[in-house]
N, C-alpha and C positions, 0 to 999 in steps of 0.2 A: 317148760316153765315149771318151776317148783312152787308148791303151796306150803306155807308155814302156818301152823295153828298154835296159838298160845293162849292159855287162860291163867289168870292171876293165881288160882289155887292149885295149879298143876305142879307136880313135883318135877324138878329139873334134872336132866341127865346130860352128862358129857360122854360121848362114845368115841373111843380111841382105838384105831386099828394098829396092830403090832408093826406092820410094814416088813421090811427086810430083817429076817431073824439074825443074819450074820452081820448086820450093820450096827449102828448106834441106837436104833429105835428102841429096843427093849430097855437099855440103860436110861435113855431120856424119858421114856414113859414112866418107869419106876420112880425116878427122881421127881417128875412132875406130879404124879399121884401122891407121893409122900408129902410134897409141899401143899397140894390142894386139900389134903385131908384135914388140915388145920383151919382152913378158911372157907371152903366150899360147902354149902349146906345141901347141895343136891347129891345125886348119885353119879358114880363114874363106872362106865362099862368099858372094859378093855377086852378086845378080841385078839386072840393069838394063842401060841403054844405055851401051855403051863410050864413045861419042862425048861423052855428057854428063859422064861421069866424067873423061875426058881433058881436056875443056875446063875443067871446074871445078878440076881439079888444076893446070892451067896458070895459071888466074886466081889461085889461092892460092899459087903457086910451091912446091908440095909434090909429092913423088913419089907417083904413083898407087898404087904398091906392090902391084900385082896381078901375080902371077907367071905366070898362065896364063889365056888366054881360051878359054872353052868355049862352042861354038855349039850343041852337042847333048849327049845323054847319053853317047855314045861319047867325045867330047872330055873330058867330066867324069871318066869312068873312067880315061882316060889321065893326066889331071892328078893323080888320086889315086895312081896307080901310080908316077908320077914324083916324088911327094912334094911 
């Protein structure tokens, strides 16, 4: 059984896993994150290979729109603090 905890003042995140690198997931994620960036007031965390996302963004001629690269938990904490 999963327990979910939510508080009104809590910053909201969406976490997206890259899935299959050779499939359509990287393209779909990049397009979704670009669309969300204009309307979603929370944070988006994408897990996956930076090179795959960069290459896919270049192929699509779109901005990868990731503001911070986190290699470990400490990087992720710093990204959260930086906003």
